[in-house]
N, C-alpha and C positions, 0 to 999 in steps of 0.2 A: 504494500500500500504506500502511495506517495505521501509526501508531507509538505508543509508550508514553504520550506526552503526550496524544494523542487518546483513548487508553484511560482515562487518569486523569480526563480531562474528562468522558467519557461516564459513568464510574462515579460521579463526584461529582454530576452532574446527576440521577442515578437512585438516590440514597441508597445507593451502593456495591453495587448489584445490577444485573445486566444479563442479557439473554437472547442466545442464539445468533443470533436474528433481528436484534436491535439491532446486534450486532457485525458481522454480514454487511452490514447497511445502511451501516455506517461503514467498509467496505472492509477488514475484518480477515479474513484467510484462515484456513482450518482449521489450517494449519501454525503460524500465529502463536498461535492459541488454545491449541494443544497445548503450544507453548513456554512461554506464560504460565502454564499449569497446572503444567508441569514445574518452572519456576523459582519457583513459589509466589507469583506475582503475582496470579493468579486461583485461586479454589477452586470446585470443582463443588458447587453446592448441591443441584441436582436435574437431571434430564435436560434439557439445553438452558438451564439457569439457572446463572449464575456470579456470584460475589461477590468483593469485594476481600478478600484474605487478611488485611488489617489491620483489618477492620470486622466486626461481628457480623452474622450472618444474620437474616433476618426470615421466620419460618415462614409467617405469614399471607400476606405478599406473594409469596413464592416459590411457595407452593402455588396461589395464585390466578393467578399467571402461567402455571403449568402447566395449570390447570383453568379456562380462560377463561370458561366458562359458569357456573361456580359462584359463588353469592352467599353470603357469610358470614352465618350465621343463628344463632338460638337462644342456647345457652350462650356460644358464641364471640362473638356480637354483644354480649351483656351484658358480657363482659369488655372488649371494645373501648370500650364506652360508659362503663366505670368503675362499672358496677352490680354487678359480681361481682369479687372479688379472687382467685377460683379460676381459675388459668390452665388451660384445658382440655387434657387429655392428647391429645385428638383434636379437630381443628377441624370444626365443623358447617358443611357446605356444602349449599345447596339448588340443585337443577338442575330444568330443565323435565321433566315426566313423559315417560318413554320415552327419556331421554338415556342413552346407553351410552358409556362411555369406558374403554378398557383401562388408562388411567393411574390410575384410582381405586385408591387403596392403603389399607393398613391404618391410616395415620395420620389419616385423615379419617372423619367420619360423614356419609354421603351421604343426603340426603333428596330426595324428588321432589315436585313441585307441578304442578298444572294450569297450562298455559302462560299463561292470563290472570291467574292469581294469582301466578305466578312473577315477573312483571314489575312487580307493585305495590310501591311504597315502597322502591325501590332508591336508596341515597344513597352518597356517597363520604366516607370519613373516614380519618384518619391512624392508623397503627399506633403503638405505643410507640416504634418506631425511626424514625418520620417518613415512612413510605411510604403512599401512598394506595391503599386497597382498597375494593371494592364490598361493601356490607353493607346489610341491611334496616334501614329507619328505626327509630328508637327506639320509636315508637308501634306499629308493626307487630310488632316484637319482643315488646313487652309483652303484646300480645293473643295472639300465637302461642305463647308459652311455656306458656300454660294449656291447650293442646290435649293430651289424654291420650296420644295416640300418640307424643309426643316424650319422655315420661318425664323431664321436667326436675325436679330435686330440689326438693321443696316449701320447704326452707330457703332455697335460692337464689332461688326465686320470691318468698317473703315479703320477704327483704332487698331484692331488686330493686324491688319495688313500693313499699316504704317510701321508698327513695331517690328513685325516680321521682316519686312523688306529693308529696314534699317539695322536689323540685328545681325550678329555674327553667325547665327545658326541657320540662316536662309540657304536653301538649296533649290535654285530655280529649275534645274533639270528634273529633280524629283517632284517639285510642285507641278510642273507641266505634265509629267507622267501621270500623276493622280488627276489633274484637271482633265486630261484626255479620257481617262477611265470613267470619271463622274460627269462628263459632258459639260464642264464649266470652263473650257479653254478660253472662250471669248471673254468671259467675265474676269478671269484671272489676268489675261493679257491687258485688259483695261487698267487694272490696279498696277500692274508691273510698269506699263508705259507712263502712267501718271506719277507714280511714286518713286521710280528709280531714276 
């Protein structure tokens, strides 16, 4: 049976968030978990997701733990890349087309994508709390936010493109590659011509 020292080590290694699965793999019983919740050592962040009572929760990380097929996208990706200072009310997640999950809740905006496009440009970055999450690459995000079906605020798009095109991480070749895939080449070119 595991003890509080093992729990603290596990929490520290995972930026103070853990899952029921991780606890079980480390020999914590259901009774122990209930006791830690009752004693306010752990807090329930979401179904099967626990955090240290003495550390802040990370919504991006906990939601992705719960919705493992979801990739953070669009407005939420812009926020994580520092191209938008507007913390989204709801996290944008993209799933493969046809994906159904009863856990999809009101706090996220679910998008679906063809399976071959869903897998393109997935990278891992850190949230402001230091947890690693899967998100679409910066270049894919910039091309994809211009698609009319996503209704991204034009002011957010303009600000993001100004920062992207003036930043050291821009990659015009990759941006144009994704623009061609998502049929936003003309719109991307307008931004590039005006801002570069």
